[in-house]
FIFIKE-188551 format. One record per atom (N, C-alpha, C): residue in three letters; x, y, z. Coordinates in steps of 0.1 Angstrom, whole numbers, plus 5000, padded with zeros to 4 digits. Layout:
N
   marmi      X      Y      Z
     Ala      X      Y      Z
...
END
This chain:
302
   marmi      X      Y      Z
     Unk   4703   5060   4793
     Unk   4711   5048   4788
     Unk   4726   5052   4786
     Unk   4728   5064   4780
     Unk   4742   5069   4778
     Unk   4749   5070   4791
     Unk   4742   5076   4801
     Unk   4748   5078   4814
     Unk   4752   5064   4821
     Unk   4743   5054   4819
     Unk   4745   5041   4824
     Unk   4757   5034   4818
     Unk   4759   5036   4804
     Unk   4770   5030   4797
     Unk   4783   5037   4801
     Unk   4783   5050   4803
     Unk   4795   5057   4808
     Unk   4799   5053   4822
     Unk   4789   5051   4831
     Unk   4792   5047   4844
     Unk   4798   5033   4844
     Unk   4793   5024   4835
     Unk   4799   5011   4834
     Unk   4814   5011   4829
     Unk   4816   5020   4819
     Unk   4829   5022   4814
     Unk   4839   5027   4824
     Unk   4834   5037   4832
     Unk   4842   5042   4843
     Unk   4846   5032   4853
     Unk   4835   5023   4857
     Unk   4838   5013   4867
     Unk   4848   5003   4861
     Unk   4846   4999   4849
     Unk   4856   4989   4843
     Unk   4870   4995   4843
     Unk   4871   5008   4840
     Unk   4884   5015   4840
     Unk   4890   5015   4854
     Unk   4881   5018   4864
     Unk   4886   5018   4878
     Unk   4891   5005   4882
     Unk   4884   4994   4879
     Unk   4888   4981   4882
     Unk   4902   4978   4876
     Unk   4903   4981   4864
     Unk   4916   4979   4857
     Unk   4928   4986   4863
     Unk   4925   4999   4867
     Unk   4936   5007   4872
     Unk   4940   5003   4886
     Unk   4930   4999   4895
     Unk   4933   4995   4908
     Unk   4940   4981   4908
     Unk   4935   4972   4900
     Unk   4942   4959   4899
     Unk   4956   4960   4894
     Unk   4958   4969   4884
     Unk   4972   4972   4879
     Unk   4981   4978   4889
     Unk   4975   4987   4898
     Unk   4983   4993   4908
     Unk   4988   4982   4918
     Unk   4979   4973   4921
     Unk   4982   4962   4931
     Unk   4994   4953   4925
     Unk   4993   4950   4912
     Unk   5003   4942   4906
     Unk   5017   4949   4906
     Unk   5016   4962   4903
     Unk   5029   4970   4902
     Unk   5035   4971   4917
     Unk   5026   4974   4927
     Unk   5031   4974   4940
     Unk   5037   4961   4944
     Unk   5032   4950   4938
     Unk   5038   4937   4941
     Unk   5052   4935   4937
     Unk   5057   4944   4929
     Unk   5071   4944   4924
     Unk   5081   4949   4934
     Unk   5076   4956   4945
     Unk   5085   4962   4954
     Unk   5095   4953   4961
     Unk   5091   4941   4965
     Unk   5100   4932   4971
     Unk   5111   4927   4962
     Unk   5107   4924   4950
     Unk   5117   4919   4940
     Unk   5127   4929   4937
     Unk   5123   4942   4935
     Unk   5132   4953   4932
     Unk   5141   4956   4943
     Unk   5136   4956   4956
     Unk   5144   4959   4967
     Unk   5155   4948   4969
     Unk   5151   4935   4968
     Unk   5161   4925   4969
     Unk   5171   4924   4958
     Unk   5167   4929   4946
     Unk   5176   4928   4935
     Unk   5187   4939   4935
     Unk   5184   4949   4943
     Unk   5194   4960   4944
     Unk   5204   4957   4955
     Unk   5217   4957   4952
     Unk   5227   4953   4962
     Unk   5229   4964   4973
     Unk   5225   4976   4970
     Unk   5227   4987   4980
     Unk   5219   4985   4992
     Unk   5223   4992   5003
     Unk   5216   4990   5016
     Unk   5202   4996   5015
     Unk   5194   4993   5026
     Unk   5180   4998   5026
     Unk   5179   5013   5025
     Unk   5188   5020   5032
     Unk   5187   5035   5033
     Unk   5190   5041   5019
     Unk   5199   5035   5012
     Unk   5202   5040   4999
     Unk   5191   5037   4989
     Unk   5185   5026   4990
     Unk   5173   5023   4982
     Unk   5162   5033   4985
     Unk   5160   5035   4998
     Unk   5149   5044   5003
     Unk   5152   5058   4997
     Unk   5165   5062   4997
     Unk   5169   5076   4993
     Unk   5165   5078   4978
     Unk   5169   5069   4970
     Unk   5167   5071   4955
     Unk   5153   5068   4951
     Unk   5146   5058   4958
     Unk   5132   5056   4954
     Unk   5124   5069   4958
     Unk   5128   5075   4969
     Unk   5121   5087   4973
     Unk   5124   5099   4963
     Unk   5136   5100   4958
     Unk   5139   5111   4948
     Unk   5131   5109   4936
     Unk   5131   5097   4930
     Unk   5124   5095   4917
     Unk   5109   5096   4920
     Unk   5104   5091   4931
     Unk   5090   5091   4934
     Unk   5085   5106   4936
     Unk   5094   5114   4942
     Unk   5090   5128   4944
     Unk   5089   5135   4931
     Unk   5098   5133   4922
     Unk   5097   5140   4909
     Unk   5085   5136   4901
     Unk   5082   5123   4900
     Unk   5071   5118   4892
     Unk   5057   5122   4899
     Unk   5056   5120   4912
     Unk   5044   5123   4918
     Unk   5041   5138   4918
     Unk   5052   5146   4919
     Unk   5051   5160   4918
     Unk   5045   5165   4905
     Unk   5050   5158   4894
     Unk   5045   5161   4881
     Unk   5030   5158   4880
     Unk   5026   5147   4886
     Unk   5012   5143   4886
     Unk   5003   5153   4894
     Unk   5009   5158   4905
     Unk   5001   5167   4914
     Unk   4999   5180   4906
     Unk   5009   5184   4898
     Unk   5008   5196   4890
     Unk   4998   5194   4878
     Unk   4998   5182   4872
     Unk   4990   5179   4860
     Unk   4975   5177   4863
     Unk   4973   5169   4874
     Unk   4959   5165   4877
     Unk   4949   5176   4878
     Unk   4951   5187   4886
     Unk   4941   5197   4887
     Unk   4939   5204   4874
     Unk   4948   5204   4865
     Unk   4947   5211   4852
     Unk   4936   5204   4844
     Unk   4933   5191   4846
     Unk   4923   5184   4839
     Unk   4909   5188   4844
     Unk   4908   5194   4855
     Unk   4895   5199   4861
     Unk   4894   5214   4862
     Unk   4904   5221   4857
     Unk   4904   5235   4857
     Unk   4907   5242   4870
     Unk   4912   5234   4880
     Unk   4915   5239   4893
     Unk   4930   5241   4895
     Unk   4934   5250   4904
     Unk   4948   5252   4907
     Unk   4952   5241   4917
     Unk   4964   5235   4916
     Unk   4968   5225   4926
     Unk   4970   5232   4940
     Unk   4966   5225   4950
     Unk   4967   5229   4964
     Unk   4981   5224   4969
     Unk   4990   5232   4971
     Unk   5004   5228   4976
     Unk   5006   5232   4990
     Unk   4996   5236   4997
     Unk   4998   5240   5011
     Unk   4996   5228   5020
     Unk   5006   5224   5027
     Unk   5005   5213   5036
     Unk   5000   5216   5050
     Unk   5005   5226   5056
     Unk   5001   5229   5070
     Unk   5008   5219   5079
     Unk   5005   5220   5092
     Unk   5011   5210   5101
     Unk   5006   5196   5099
     Unk   4993   5195   5095
     Unk   4988   5182   5093
     Unk   4995   5175   5081
     Unk   4997   5182   5070
     Unk   5004   5176   5059
     Unk   5018   5172   5062
     Unk   5025   5181   5069
     Unk   5039   5177   5073
     Unk   5039   5165   5082
     Unk   5029   5164   5091
     Unk   5028   5152   5100
     Unk   5026   5139   5091
     Unk   5017   5140   5081
     Unk   5015   5129   5072
     Unk   5028   5125   5065
     Unk   5035   5136   5060
     Unk   5048   5133   5052
     Unk   5058   5126   5061
     Unk   5060   5131   5073
     Unk   5070   5125   5082
     Unk   5066   5111   5086
     Unk   5054   5109   5089
     Unk   5049   5095   5093
     Unk   5050   5086   5082
     Unk   5046   5090   5070
     Unk   5047   5082   5058
     Unk   5061   5078   5055
     Unk   5071   5087   5057
     Unk   5085   5085   5054
     Unk   5090   5074   5063
     Unk   5086   5075   5076
     Unk   5091   5065   5086
     Unk   5086   5051   5083
     Unk   5073   5050   5079
     Unk   5067   5037   5075
     Unk   5074   5032   5062
     Unk   5078   5040   5053
     Unk   5085   5036   5041
     Unk   5099   5030   5044
     Unk   5106   5036   5053
     Unk   5119   5031   5057
     Unk   5118   5017   5062
     Unk   5108   5014   5071
     Unk   5106   5001   5077
     Unk   5101   4991   5066
     Unk   5093   4996   5056
     Unk   5088   4988   5045
     Unk   5100   4982   5037
     Unk   5109   4991   5033
     Unk   5120   4987   5024
     Unk   5130   4978   5032
     Unk   5133   4982   5044
     Unk   5142   4974   5052
     Unk   5137   4960   5055
     Unk   5124   4959   5056
     Unk   5118   4946   5059
     Unk   5122   4936   5048
     Unk   5121   4940   5036
     Unk   5124   4931   5024
     Unk   5139   4925   5025
     Unk   5148   4933   5031
     Unk   5162   4929   5032
     Unk   5164   4918   5042
     Unk   5154   4916   5051
     Unk   5156   4907   5062
     Unk   5146   4895   5063
     Unk   5137   4895   5054
     Unk   5127   4884   5054
     Unk   5122   4881   5040
     Unk   5113   4871   5039
     Unk   5108   4867   5026
     Unk   5098   4878   5021
     Unk   5098   4880   5008
     Unk   5089   4889   5002
     Unk   5075   4886   5005
     Unk   5071   4873   5005
     Unk   5058   4869   5008
     Unk   5054   4873   5022
     Unk   5063   4871   5032
     Unk   5060   4875   5046
     Unk   5056   4890   5047
     Unk   5064   4898   5040
     Unk   5061   4913   5041
     Unk   5048   4916   5035
     Unk   5045   4910   5023
     Unk   5032   4912   5017
     Unk   5020   4908   5025
     Unk   5022   4896   5032
     Unk   5011   4890   5040
     Unk   5009   4899   5052
     Unk   5019   4902   5059
     Unk   5018   4911   5071
     Unk   5012   4924   5068
     Unk   5016   4930   5056
     Unk   5010   4943   5052
     Unk   4995   4942   5049
     Unk   4991   4930   5044
     Unk   4977   4928   5041
     Unk   4968   4929   5053
     Unk   4973   4928   5065
     Unk   4965   4930   5077
     Unk   4963   4945   5080
     Unk   4968   4954   5072
     Unk   4967   4968   5075
     Unk   4952   4973   5077
     Unk   4943   4968   5069
     Unk   4929   4973   5071
     Unk   4924   4969   5085
     Unk   4928   4958   5090
     Unk   4923   4954   5104
     Unk   4931   4961   5115
     Unk   4944   4963   5113
     Unk   4951   4971   5122
     Unk   4946   4985   5123
     Unk   4942   4991   5111
     Unk   4936   5004   5110
     Unk   4924   5005   5118
     Unk   4915   4995   5116
     Unk   4902   4995   5124
     Unk   4904   4994   5139
     Unk   4914   4986   5143
     Unk   4917   4984   5157
     Unk   4922   4998   5163
     Unk   4932   5004   5156
     Unk   4938   5016   5161
     Unk   4927   5028   5160
     Unk   4918   5027   5150
     Unk   4908   5038   5150
     Unk   4898   5036   5162
     Unk   4896   5024   5166
     Unk   4887   5022   5177
     Unk   4894   5026   5190
     Unk   4907   5024   5191
     Unk   4915   5028   5203
     Unk   4916   5043   5204
     Unk   4920   5049   5193
     Unk   4924   5063   5193
     Unk   4912   5073   5192
     Unk   4902   5069   5183
     Unk   4891   5079   5181
     Unk   4877   5072   5184
     Unk   4878   5060   5189
     Unk   4865   5053   5193
     Unk   4856   5051   5181
     Unk   4862   5048   5170
     Unk   4854   5045   5158
     Unk   4849   5030   5160
     Unk   4836   5028   5157
     Unk   4830   5015   5159
     Unk   4838   5004   5152
     Unk   4840   4993   5159
     Unk   4848   4981   5154
     Unk   4837   4971   5150
     Unk   4835   4969   5137
     Unk   4824   4960   5132
     Unk   4827   4945   5135
     Unk   4817   4938   5137
     Unk   4818   4923   5140
     Unk   4825   4916   5129
     Unk   4822   4918   5116
     Unk   4829   4911   5105
     Unk   4844   4915   5105
     Unk   4847   4927   5107
     Unk   4861   4932   5108
     Unk   4868   4925   5119
     Unk   4862   4924   5131
     Unk   4868   4917   5142
     Unk   4871   4903   5139
     Unk   4861   4896   5133
     Unk   4863   4882   5129
     Unk   4875   4880   5120
     Unk   4875   4889   5109
     Unk   4886   4888   5099
     Unk   4900   4892   5106
     Unk   4900   4901   5115
     Unk   4912   4905   5122
     Unk   4917   4894   5130
     Unk   4909   4887   5137
     Unk   4913   4875   5146
     Unk   4919   4864   5137
     Unk   4912   4861   5126
     Unk   4917   4851   5116
     Unk   4930   4855   5110
     Unk   4932   4868   5107
     Unk   4944   4873   5101
     Unk   4956   4872   5112
     Unk   4953   4875   5124
     Unk   4963   4874   5135
     Unk   4967   4860   5136
     Unk   4958   4850   5135
     Unk   4962   4836   5136
     Unk   4972   4832   5125
     Unk   4969   4837   5112
     Unk   4977   4834   5101
     Unk   4991   4840   5102
     Unk   4992   4853   5107
     Unk   5005   4859   5109
     Unk   5013   4852   5120
     Unk   5006   4848   5131
     Unk   5012   4841   5142
     Unk   5019   4828   5136
     Unk   5012   4821   5128
     Unk   5018   4808   5122
     Unk   5030   4812   5114
     Unk   5029   4822   5106
     Unk   5040   4826   5097
     Unk   5052   4831   5105
     Unk   5050   4840   5115
     Unk   5061   4845   5123
     Unk   5067   4834   5131
     Unk   5059   4825   5136
     Unk   5065   4814   5144
     Unk   5075   4806   5136
     Unk   5072   4805   5123
     Unk   5081   4797   5115
     Unk   5095   4804   5113
     Unk   5095   4817   5116
     Unk   5108   4825   5115
     Unk   5116   4825   5127
     Unk   5111   4819   5138
     Unk   5119   4819   5151
     Unk   5132   4812   5149
     Unk   5143   4818   5153
     Unk   5156   4812   5152
     Unk   5162   4811   5138
     Unk   5155   4818   5128
     Unk   5160   4817   5114
     Unk   5166   4830   5110
     Unk   5165   4841   5117
     Unk   5170   4854   5113
     Unk   5159   4862   5106
     Unk   5148   4856   5102
     Unk   5137   4863   5095
     Unk   5128   4871   5104
     Unk   5130   4868   5117
     Unk   5121   4874   5127
     Unk   5122   4889   5127
     Unk   5135   4894   5125
     Unk   5137   4908   5125
     Unk   5130   4915   5114
     Unk   5131   4909   5102
     Unk   5124   4914   5090
     Unk   5109   4914   5092
     Unk   5103   4903   5098
     Unk   5089   4902   5101
     Unk   5085   4913   5110
     Unk   5094   4916   5120
     Unk   5090   4927   5130
     Unk   5090   4941   5123
     Unk   5099   4943   5113
     Unk   5099   4955   5106
     Unk   5087   4956   5097
     Unk   5082   4945   5092
     Unk   5070   4945   5084
     Unk   5058   4949   5092
     Unk   5058   4943   5105
     Unk   5047   4947   5114
     Unk   5047   4961   5118
     Unk   5060   4967   5120
     Unk   5061   4981   5124
     Unk   5056   4990   5112
     Unk   5060   4986   5100
     Unk   5055   4993   5088
     Unk   5040   4993   5087
     Unk   5034   4981   5090
     Unk   5020   4980   5089
     Unk   5013   4989   5099
     Unk   5018   4990   5111
     Unk   5012   4999   5121
     Unk   5014   5013   5117
     Unk   5025   5017   5111
     Unk   5028   5030   5106
     Unk   5018   5034   5095
     Unk   5016   5024   5086
     Unk   5007   5027   5075
     Unk   4993   5028   5079
     Unk   4989   5021   5090
     Unk   4976   5022   5095
     Unk   4973   5035   5102
     Unk   4983   5040   5109
     Unk   4982   5054   5115
     Unk   4981   5064   5104
     Unk   4988   5062   5093
     Unk   4987   5071   5081
     Unk   4973   5071   5076
     Unk   4967   5060   5074
     Unk   4953   5059   5069
     Unk   4943   5067   5078
     Unk   4945   5065   5091
     Unk   4937   5072   5101
     Unk   4938   5087   5100
     Unk   4951   5091   5098
     Unk   4953   5106   5097
     Unk   4947   5111   5084
     Unk   4948   5103   5073
     Unk   4943   5107   5060
     Unk   4928   5110   5061
     Unk   4921   5101   5068
     Unk   4906   5102   5070
     Unk   4903   5114   5079
     Unk   4912   5117   5089
     Unk   4909   5128   5098
     Unk   4913   5142   5092
     Unk   4923   5142   5083
     Unk   4928   5154   5077
     Unk   4922   5156   5063
     Unk   4909   5157   5062
     Unk   4903   5157   5049
     Unk   4906   5169   5040
     Unk   4910   5180   5046
     Unk   4914   5192   5038
     Unk   4928   5192   5034
     Unk   4936   5182   5037
     Unk   4950   5181   5034
     Unk   4952   5175   5021
     Unk   4961   5181   5012
     Unk   4964   5175   4999
     Unk   4973   5162   5001
     Unk   4966   5151   5002
     Unk   4973   5138   5006
     Unk   4983   5134   4996
     Unk   4980   5135   4983
     Unk   4990   5131   4973
     Unk   5002   5139   4973
     Unk   5001   5152   4975
     Unk   5012   5161   4976
     Unk   5020   5158   4989
     Unk   5013   5155   5000
     Unk   5020   5151   5012
     Unk   5028   5138   5009
     Unk   5023   5129   5001
     Unk   5031   5117   4997
     Unk   5043   5120   4989
     Unk   5042   5130   4981
     Unk   5054   5134   4973
     Unk   5064   5141   4982
     Unk   5060   5149   4992
     Unk   5069   5155   5001
     Unk   5076   5144   5010
     Unk   5068   5134   5013
     Unk   5073   5123   5021
     Unk   5084   5116   5014
     Unk   5083   5115   5001
     Unk   5094   5109   4993
     Unk   5106   5118   4993
     Unk   5104   5131   4992
     Unk   5115   5140   4993
     Unk   5123   5139   5006
     Unk   5115   5138   5017
     Unk   5121   5136   5030
     Unk   5130   5123   5031
     Unk   5125   5113   5024
     Unk   5133   5100   5024
     Unk   5146   5103   5016
     Unk   5146   5110   5006
     Unk   5158   5113   4998
     Unk   5168   5122   5007
     Unk   5163   5132   5013
     Unk   5171   5140   5021
     Unk   5177   5133   5033
     Unk   5169   5124   5039
     Unk   5174   5116   5051
     Unk   5184   5107   5046
     Unk   5182   5099   5035
     Unk   5192   5090   5030
     Unk   5205   5097   5026
     Unk   5204   5109   5021
     Unk   5215   5116   5016
     Unk   5225   5119   5027
     Unk   5220   5122   5039
     Unk   5228   5126   5050
     Unk   5233   5114   5059
     Unk   5226   5103   5059
     Unk   5230   5092   5067
     Unk   5237   5081   5060
     Unk   5237   5081   5047
     Unk   5244   5071   5039
     Unk   5252   5077   5028
     Unk   5257   5069   5019
     Unk   5265   5074   5008
     Unk   5257   5070   4995
     Unk   5247   5077   4991
     Unk   5239   5073   4980
     Unk   5246   5073   4966
     Unk   5257   5079   4965
     Unk   5264   5079   4952
     Unk   5273   5066   4950
     Unk   5275   5059   4961
     Unk   5283   5046   4961
     Unk   5275   5035   4956
     Unk   5270   5035   4944
     Unk   5261   5025   4939
     Unk   5266   5020   4925
     Unk   5263   5008   4921
     Unk   5268   5003   4908
     Unk   5258   5008   4897
     Unk   5263   5006   4885
     Unk   5254   5010   4873
     Unk   5241   5002   4873
     Unk   5242   4989   4876
     Unk   5230   4981   4876
     Unk   5220   4986   4887
     Unk   5226   4990   4898
     Unk   5217   4995   4909
     Unk   5210   5008   4905
     Unk   5217   5016   4897
     Unk   5212   5029   4892
     Unk   5199   5026   4884
     Unk   5200   5017   4875
     Unk   5189   5013   4866
     Unk   5177   5008   4875
     Unk   5180   4999   4884
     Unk   5170   4993   4892
     Unk   5163   5003   4901
     Unk   5171   5012   4907
     Unk   5166   5022   4915
     Unk   5156   5032   4908
     Unk   5160   5035   4895
     Unk   5151   5043   4887
     Unk   5138   5036   4884
     Unk   5139   5023   4881
     Unk   5127   5014   4879
     Unk   5119   5014   4892
     Unk   5125   5012   4903
     Unk   5118   5011   4916
     Unk   5110   5024   4919
     Unk   5117   5036   4917
     Unk   5110   5048   4920
     Unk   5099   5051   4910
     Unk   5101   5047   4897
     Unk   5091   5049   4887
     Unk   5079   5040   4890
     Unk   5081   5027   4894
     Unk   5070   5018   4897
     Unk   5062   5023   4909
     Unk   5069   5028   4919
     Unk   5062   5033   4931
     Unk   5053   5045   4927
     Unk   5058   5054   4919
     Unk   5050   5066   4914
     Unk   5038   5061   4906
     Unk   5041   5052   4896
     Unk   5031   5047   4887
     Unk   5020   5040   4895
     Unk   5023   5032   4904
     Unk   5014   5024   4912
     Unk   5005   5034   4921
     Unk   5012   5044   4926
     Unk   5004   5054   4934
     Unk   4994   5062   4926
     Unk   4998   5066   4914
     Unk   4989   5073   4905
     Unk   4978   5064   4900
     Unk   4981   5052   4897
     Unk   4970   5042   4892
     Unk   4960   5040   4903
     Unk   4965   5039   4916
     Unk   4956   5037   4927
     Unk   4947   5049   4929
     Unk   4953   5061   4928
     Unk   4946   5073   4931
     Unk   4935   5075   4920
     Unk   4938   5073   4907
     Unk   4929   5075   4897
     Unk   4918   5064   4897
     Unk   4922   5052   4899
     Unk   4912   5041   4899
     Unk   4903   5041   4910
     Unk   4907   5045   4922
     Unk   4899   5045   4934
     Unk   4888   5057   4933
     Unk   4890   5066   4924
     Unk   4880   5077   4922
     Unk   4868   5071   4914
     Unk   4870   5060   4907
     Unk   4859   5055   4898
     Unk   4851   5043   4904
     Unk   4856   5037   4915
     Unk   4849   5026   4920
     Unk   4847   5028   4935
     Unk   4837   5020   4941
     Unk   4835   5022   4956
     Unk   4847   5017   4964
     Unk   4849   5022   4976
     Unk   4861   5019   4984
     Unk   4861   5004   4987
     Unk   4850   4997   4990
     Unk   4851   4983   4993
     Unk   4856   4975   4981
     Unk   4852   4979   4969
     Unk   4857   4972   4957
     Unk   4872   4974   4955
     Unk   4877   4987   4958
     Unk   4891   4990   4956
     Unk   4899   4982   4967
     Unk   4894   4981   4979
     Unk   4901   4973   4989
     Unk   4902   4958   4985
     Unk   4891   4953   4980
     Unk   4891   4939   4976
     Unk   4901   4936   4964
     Unk   4902   4945   4955
     Unk   4911   4944   4944
     Unk   4925   4945   4948
     Unk   4927   4954   4959
     Unk   4941   4956   4964
     Unk   4947   4944   4969
     Unk   4939   4934   4973
     Unk   4944   4921   4979
     Unk   4952   4913   4968
     Unk   4951   4917   4956
     Unk   4959   4910   4945
     Unk   4974   4912   4947
     Unk   4978   4922   4955
     Unk   4992   4925   4958
     Unk   4999   4913   4964
     Unk   4991   4906   4973
     Unk   4997   4895   4980
     Unk   5002   4883   4971
     Unk   4993   4877   4963
     Unk   4998   4867   4954
     Unk   5008   4872   4944
     Unk   5006   4885   4939
     Unk   5015   4890   4929
     Unk   5029   4891   4935
     Unk   5031   4896   4947
     Unk   5044   4897   4953
     Unk   5050   4884   4955
     Unk   5043   4874   4960
     Unk   5048   4860   4961
     Unk   5052   4854   4948
     Unk   5044   4856   4938
     Unk   5047   4851   4925
     Unk   5059   4857   4919
     Unk   5061   4870   4919
     Unk   5072   4877   4914
     Unk   5085   4872   4921
     Unk   5084   4871   4934
     Unk   5096   4866   4942
     Unk   5100   4852   4938
     Unk   5091   4844   4934
     Unk   5094   4830   4930
     Unk   5100   4830   4916
     Unk   5094   4839   4907
     Unk   5098   4839   4893
     Unk   5112   4846   4891
     Unk   5114   4857   4898
     Unk   5126   4865   4896
     Unk   5137   4862   4906
     Unk   5134   4857   4918
     Unk   5144   4855   4928
     Unk   5145   4841   4932
     Unk   5137   4832   4927
     Unk   5136   4818   4931
     Unk   5134   4817   4946
     Unk   5127   4826   4951
     Unk   5125   4826   4966
     Unk   5112   4819   4969
     Unk   5113   4808   4977
     Unk   5101   4800   4981
     Unk   5101   4799   4996
     Unk   5092   4806   5002
     Unk   5091   4807   5017
     Unk   5088   4793   5023
     Unk   5090   4791   5036
     Unk   5087   4779   5042
     Unk   5072   4776   5041
     Unk   5068   4763   5042
     Unk   5054   4759   5041
     Unk   5045   4766   5052
     Unk   5051   4768   5064
     Unk   5044   4775   5074
     Unk   5040   4789   5070
     Unk   5049   4796   5063
     Unk   5047   4809   5058
     Unk   5036   4809   5048
     Unk   5036   4799   5039
     Unk   5025   4798   5029
     Unk   5012   4795   5036
     Unk   5012   4786   5046
     Unk   4999   4783   5053
     Unk   4994   4796   5060
     Unk   5002   4803   5067
     Unk   4998   4815   5074
     Unk   4993   4825   5064
     Unk   5001   4827   5053
     Unk   4997   4836   5042
     Unk   4983   4833   5036
     Unk   4980   4820   5034
     Unk   4967   4815   5029
     Unk   4956   4819   5038
     Unk   4959   4818   5051
     Unk   4948   4822   5061
     Unk   4945   4837   5061
     Unk   4956   4845   5060
     Unk   4954   4859   5059
     Unk   4947   4863   5046
     Unk   4951   4857   5035
     Unk   4945   4860   5023
     Unk   4930   4857   5023
     Unk   4927   4846   5028
     Unk   4913   4842   5029
     Unk   4905   4852   5038
     Unk   4911   4856   5049
     Unk   4904   4866   5057
     Unk   4902   4879   5050
     Unk   4913   4884   5043
     Unk   4912   4897   5036
     Unk   4901   4896   5025
     Unk   4901   4885   5017
     Unk   4892   4883   5006
     Unk   4877   4882   5011
     Unk   4876   4875   5022
     Unk   4862   4873   5028
     Unk   4857   4886   5033
     Unk   4865   4894   5040
     Unk   4861   4907   5045
     Unk   4858   4917   5034
     Unk   4867   4917   5023
     Unk   4865   4925   5012
     Unk   4852   4922   5004
     Unk   4849   4909   5003
     Unk   4837   4904   4996
     Unk   4825   4908   5004
     Unk   4826   4907   5017
     Unk   4814   4911   5026
     Unk   4811   4926   5024
     Unk   4822   4934   5024
     Unk   4819   4949   5023
     Unk   4814   4952   5009
     Unk   4820   4946   4999
     Unk   4815   4948   4985
     Unk   4801   4944   4983
     Unk   4797   4932   4988
     Unk   4783   4928   4987
     Unk   4774   4937   4994
     Unk   4778   4942   5006
     Unk   4769   4951   5014
     Unk   4767   4964   5006
     Unk   4778   4969   5000
     Unk   4777   4981   4992
     Unk   4768   4979   4980
     Unk   4769   4967   4973
     Unk   4760   4965   4962
     Unk   4746   4964   4966
     Unk   4743   4958   4977
     Unk   4729   4957   4981
     Unk   4723   4971   4985
     Unk   4731   4979   4991
     Unk   4727   4993   4994
     Unk   4724   5001   4981
     Unk   4733   4999   4971
     Unk   4731   5006   4959
     Unk   4719   5001   4951
     Unk   4716   4988   4952
     Unk   4704   4983   4945
     Unk   4691   4988   4952
     Unk   4692   4989   4966
     Unk   4680   4994   4973
     Unk   4678   5009   4970
     Unk   4688   5017   4970
     Unk   4687   5031   4967
     Unk   4682   5033   4952
     Unk   4687   5024   4943
     Unk   4682   5025   4929
     Unk   4667   5022   4928
     Unk   4663   5012   4936
     Unk   4649   5008   4935
     Unk   4640   5019   4941
     Unk   4645   5025   4952
     Unk   4637   5036   4958
     Unk   4636   5048   4948
     Unk   4647   5050   4941
     Unk   4647   5062   4931
     Unk   4637   5059   4920
     Unk   4636   5046   4915
     Unk   4627   5043   4904
     Unk   4613   5045   4909
     Unk   4610   5041   4921
     Unk   4596   5042   4926
     Unk   4592   5057   4928
END
């Protein structure tokens, strides 16, 4: 009974942490657009603050389990860091050229893009429910992107798509490089962003208001990453993916509240289609995981 109660408490904590991480991630668009500095300067300082805070977490976390932190990246870890940095640049730049909701919705298709790329690159089976959800999501994105034709938002939508593909490749590499310290690679990726931005832009030419917002942005990024890492340890992956979909409405809501940004109705319609596809796919995976758990529990009792 005590073990069952502890498991329930851990699951509730995991749900809270993952949901909170999705909401904090949803602030990215608002913070990026509120900063007057260019995208590379934003990337530079977010990377610096993120590196410091995630680095502290990497040093602290193993101490809770009595293990020494693994700081050796190897070529796989460096590949993860470089690829993650490139995707982050596209991610931040996308917010400067299109609606926050558009970026959030396009990024929501990452699980399906990952599944497609995994099938192409490593011949990982492409499940029928995933294929159906991917097709539906593609239709939603097509509706949304079509509304941006001739408006100047198309470039930002393209950057968001490029970022999504980069993030999908990152996910595939994370699964393949199981012995690589992924969180530390993420911290190094942030450091690379800082170094890159330092040499290609003038990161010191920023206002006092931007300094504060950049510090908040870097902190929110690190906090959301840590919340996701800790929460996903406590709940099944399908449930974490389903809760992660909360980032889409959160990003759109924050953009409306803080920026008075209301995307075209075509974008809202396309976003609704993508959100339905993501939620339906996540619910299917979560339900399947629950049924398997119940079956295994029943067999154990017998």
